[in-house]
C-alpha positions in Angstrom: 113.2 107.5 71.0 111.2 110.6 72.0 107.7 109.8 73.4 104.6 111.2 71.7 103.2 112.1 75.0 105.2 112.8 78.1 103.3 113.7 81.3 105.7 114.7 84.2 104.4 114.7 87.8 101.2 116.7 87.2 98.8 117.8 89.8 95.2 119.1 89.3 93.1 120.7 91.9 89.4 121.5 92.2 89.4 124.2 94.8 90.9 122.5 97.9 90.5 119.0 96.5 93.6 117.4 94.7 92.0 115.3 91.9 95.4 114.2 90.4 98.4 113.7 92.5 101.9 113.5 90.8 100.9 111.5 87.8 103.7 110.7 85.3 103.3 108.7 82.1 104.7 108.5 78.7 103.5 106.9 75.4 105.6 106.0 72.4 104.6 106.2 68.8 101.8 103.9 67.9 101.1 102.7 71.4 97.7 102.5 73.0 97.4 103.2 76.7 94.2 102.8 78.7 93.6 104.6 82.1 91.4 102.4 84.1 89.8 103.0 87.5 86.6 103.5 89.5 84.5 106.6 89.3 86.2 109.6 90.9 89.8 108.2 90.6 91.1 111.0 88.4 91.4 109.3 85.1 89.1 111.7 83.2 90.9 114.8 84.8 94.2 113.4 83.5 92.7 113.1 80.0 91.3 116.6 80.2 94.6 118.0 81.2 96.3 116.3 78.3 93.6 117.7 75.9 94.1 121.3 77.4 90.6 121.4 78.9 91.9 121.3 82.4 94.9 123.4 83.9 97.5 121.8 86.0 98.9 123.2 89.2 102.1 121.4 89.1 104.3 119.4 86.6 104.5 119.6 82.7 102.9 117.9 79.7 104.7 117.5 76.4 103.2 116.4 73.1 105.9 115.7 70.4 108.5 117.3 72.6 106.6 120.5 72.8 105.4 121.8 76.2 101.7 122.2 76.1 100.8 122.5 79.8 102.6 123.8 83.0 101.5 125.6 86.1 100.1 129.0 84.8 100.3 127.9 81.1 97.9 126.0 79.0 98.1 125.7 75.2 94.6 125.8 73.7 93.2 122.4 72.8 92.7 123.3 69.1 96.5 124.1 68.8 97.7 120.7 70.3 97.1 118.6 67.1 95.1 116.0 69.0 92.0 114.1 68.2 89.2 113.6 70.7 86.4 111.0 70.9 83.9 112.1 73.5 81.5 109.9 75.6 78.5 111.3 73.8 80.3 111.5 70.4 79.5 115.2 70.0 78.4 114.8 66.4 76.5 117.5 64.5 73.0 116.3 63.9 72.2 118.8 61.2 75.3 117.5 59.1 75.5 114.2 57.2 78.5 111.8 57.9 80.6 113.3 55.2 80.3 116.9 56.5 80.8 115.8 60.2 84.2 114.4 59.1 85.0 117.3 56.9 84.6 119.7 59.9 88.1 119.1 61.0 89.6 119.2 57.5 88.9 122.9 56.6 92.6 123.4 55.9 92.7 121.0 53.0 91.6 122.0 49.5 88.4 120.5 48.3 89.9 117.6 46.4 92.2 116.5 49.2 89.4 116.8 51.7 87.1 114.6 49.7 89.9 112.1 49.2 90.7 111.9 52.9 87.1 111.5 53.9 86.6 108.6 51.4 89.7 106.9 52.7 88.8 107.3 56.5 85.2 106.1 55.8 86.6 102.9 54.3 89.0 102.5 57.1 86.1 102.5 59.7 83.9 100.4 57.3 81.4 103.1 56.5 82.2 103.7 52.9 78.7 103.9 51.7 77.3 106.0 54.6 78.7 109.5 53.7 75.3 111.0 52.9 73.4 109.6 55.9 72.5 111.8 58.8 73.4 110.9 62.3 69.9 110.0 63.5 69.8 107.4 60.6 72.8 105.5 62.2 73.0 103.0 65.0 75.0 103.7 68.1 77.9 101.7 66.9 77.9 103.4 63.5 77.9 106.8 65.3 80.8 105.7 67.4 82.7 104.9 64.1 81.8 108.3 62.7 83.1 110.0 65.8 86.4 108.0 65.5 86.6 108.8 61.8 86.2 112.5 62.5 89.0 112.4 65.1 91.3 110.4 62.9 90.8 112.4 59.7 93.3 115.2 60.4 96.0 112.6 61.3 96.5 113.9 64.9 99.7 113.3 66.8 97.6 111.9 69.7 94.1 110.5 69.9 92.2 110.9 73.2 89.0 108.8 74.0 86.8 109.4 77.0 84.5 106.4 77.8 83.8 106.0 74.1 81.7 102.8 74.4 79.7 103.6 77.5 76.5 104.4 75.6 76.5 101.0 73.8 75.1 97.6 74.9 77.5 95.0 76.3 77.8 93.0 73.1 78.4 96.1 70.9 80.9 97.4 73.4 83.0 94.1 73.2 82.9 94.0 69.4 83.7 97.7 68.8 86.5 97.8 71.4 88.3 95.1 69.4 87.5 96.9 66.1 88.8 100.2 67.5 92.0 98.6 68.4 92.4 97.0 65.0 91.7 100.4 63.3 94.1 102.3 65.4 96.8 99.7 65.1 96.4 99.7 61.3 96.9 103.5 61.2 99.8 103.5 63.7 97.7 105.9 65.9 99.0 106.8 69.3 96.1 106.9 71.8 95.0 107.3 75.3 91.5 105.8 76.3 89.8 106.4 79.6 87.4 103.7 80.9 85.9 102.2 84.0 85.4 98.9 82.2 88.1 96.3 82.5 87.1 94.3 79.4 87.4 97.5 77.2 90.8 98.2 78.7 91.9 94.6 78.2 90.7 94.7 74.5 92.1 98.0 73.5 95.3 98.8 75.5 98.9 97.7 74.8 99.3 98.8 78.5 96.9 99.8 81.2 97.4 102.3 83.9 95.2 101.5 86.9 94.3 104.6 88.9 93.1 105.1 92.5 92.7 108.3 94.5 94.3 110.5 91.8 97.4 108.2 91.3 98.5 105.6 88.8 99.0 102.7 91.2 100.3 100.2 88.6 100.9 100.3 84.9 101.4 97.0 83.0 99.9 94.7 80.5 96.4 93.1 81.1 98.0 89.7 81.7 100.4 91.1 84.4 97.8 93.1 86.1 95.6 90.0 86.4 98.3 87.5 87.4 100.8 89.8 89.2 98.9 92.7 90.8 101.3 95.0 92.5 99.1 95.9 95.5 95.9 94.9 97.3 93.8 97.5 95.4 94.8 96.3 92.0 94.3 92.6 93.0 90.8 93.4 94.3 89.8 95.8 91.4 91.1 93.7 88.5 89.2 90.5 87.6 87.1 88.5 90.1 88.2 86.7 93.0 88.2 86.3 96.8 90.8 86.6 99.5 91.5 83.8 102.1 93.2 84.4 105.4 96.4 82.5 105.6 99.8 82.1 107.3 103.1 82.1 105.5 104.9 78.8 106.3 107.9 79.3 104.0 108.6 81.8 101.2 106.4 79.8 98.7 103.9 78.1 101.0 100.8 79.5 102.6 98.6 77.6 105.1 94.9 78.4 104.7 91.6 76.9 106.2 91.3 74.7 103.0 94.9 73.5 102.9 98.5 74.5 102.2 98.9 76.3 98.9 102.3 76.2 97.1 102.9 78.7 94.3 105.3 80.1 91.9 106.3 83.1 94.0 108.6 83.5 97.0 107.8 86.1 99.6 110.5 87.4 102.0 108.2 88.1 104.9 109.0 86.4 108.3 107.6 82.9 108.9 104.0 83.0 110.4 103.2 86.3 108.8 99.5 86.7 108.4 98.5 87.1 104.8 95.5 87.5 102.4 95.7 84.9 99.5 94.0 85.8 96.3 92.0 83.1 94.6 90.6 83.6 91.1 87.8 81.7 89.6 90.4 79.8 87.5 92.2 78.8 90.7 89.3 76.5 91.7 88.8 73.6 89.3 86.1 71.1 89.0 87.4 67.6 89.7 85.2 64.6 90.5 88.1 63.3 92.6 88.9 66.5 94.2 89.4 66.6 98.0 87.2 69.6 98.5 83.4 69.3 98.5 81.5 72.6 98.0 78.0 73.6 97.9 76.7 75.7 94.9 75.3 78.9 96.3 75.0 81.0 93.1 75.6 80.6 89.4 75.9 82.8 86.4 75.7 81.3 82.8 78.3 82.7 80.5 77.9 80.6 77.4 81.0 78.4 77.2 81.4 78.6 81.0 79.4 78.9 84.2 80.6 81.1 87.1 79.7 79.3 90.3 79.8 80.7 93.8 80.7 77.8 96.0 80.7 77.5 99.8 83.5 75.4 101.2 83.2 73.3 104.4 84.9 76.1 106.3 82.1 78.4 105.4 84.2 80.5 103.0 82.7 81.3 99.6 84.9 81.2 96.5 84.3 81.6 92.8 84.9 78.8 90.1 84.6 78.6 86.4 83.1 75.3 85.1 82.7 74.3 81.5 79.1 75.0 80.6 78.2 71.2 80.2 79.0 70.8 84.0 75.6 72.1 85.0 74.6 72.1 88.7 71.7 73.3 90.6 71.7 75.6 93.6 72.4 73.6 96.7 74.0 70.8 94.8 77.4 69.5 96.1 80.4 69.4 93.8 84.0 68.2 94.1 86.8 70.8 93.3 90.5 71.1 93.8 92.7 74.0 94.5 95.1 74.8 91.6 96.5 78.4 91.9 99.3 78.5 89.3 100.0 82.1 90.2 100.2 82.5 94.0 99.3 86.1 94.9 99.3 87.2 98.5 99.5 90.4 100.5 100.3 91.0 104.1 97.1 91.2 106.2 96.4 94.7 107.6 
C-alpha cells in the first residue's frame, strides 16, 4: 500500500538554525497522526513544510506518490490538494457559513456545489447554520465551519495546526473527540499538530512526539504512556516523578521506599544506578498499605482527586484517589506501591 503522505529525512533551516532535523514519517489512507511536543520543537515547521508554506533544505515530501517538496523545489500549497485548518480558523467574516465553505468549491457547478455544502454541514452537525455569519457562531461552531470548509473539496490530506487552542478546556475535550469521529466517518487522512497531550490522545491513531527538531518516538497513546522509549518522552507524557534506584536484577530495582518488581527486564549490569518512573496510578490508596504519606497538595478532578504525597523519605509522589477518599492537607494516608509497568532509565 502506497502511503498518502511520505516524508523522507527532511531538514528545515531558519538562517543558521536547524528547526527540523532528518524527520521521516508516512501516513496510510484514513490514518490520523498527531505531532506532539513542546513549543519550539519543530512540529509546526514540519506541518508547514508538508503544506508547502516552508521550503526544505534536504529530503523529499510525497503526497499520493507525487513529489511536492525537495531541496530547491516547492510545489505551491494550492496545487497539493490538501485541506488546512488554521489555529485562528481563517474564516471570512463578511461571508456566511455557506459561502465560506463554497469558497473552496469554485470548480464545481452550482448544483453540485450546493449539494456538497449541504452534505458537509450535516456531517459537522451544522445543517441549519448555512445563512449565519461567523460572528453569530460560538468558538466551537466556528471550528466546525473551518473543518467543513477544509473537508468540502475532499482533499487527499487534511492538516490541522493547533485547531482547538482558542477554545476552553471542556470544549477542547469535546470537540477533539468529535473531530476524530467526523474524520474517521469520512475516511480522511490527517496530520494534527498540538502541544496538548489530551488532544493528541483523543484524535490520533498514532502520535509522533517531537523534541529539538526530531521525532523521538512514534507510537499509540497507550504505548507512549506505559512504554516510553526515552527519558524525554517519559517526562513529557502524562504525569509522574522519578525515584533514584539501583538495579538488583533484570526485573528488580531497589529504591528508598522498597524493592520494585515489574514486567520488564533490563540488561544493564547489576548495581546500575537508575531513575524509576512512578505514575499517579502506580501509588494506590490502601488502608493496610505499608507506606504512610503526608498530603501536601490536592487537585479535585471530579471522579478522582490527584494528591501530592510526601513519603517518609522526603520524596514527593503523585497518586490518584477515588473522589470519595477526601483528605485534608497535612493529613496522613496509607498507600502501597503497585507499578504494573516498570519503566526505568539509566541515571545520567
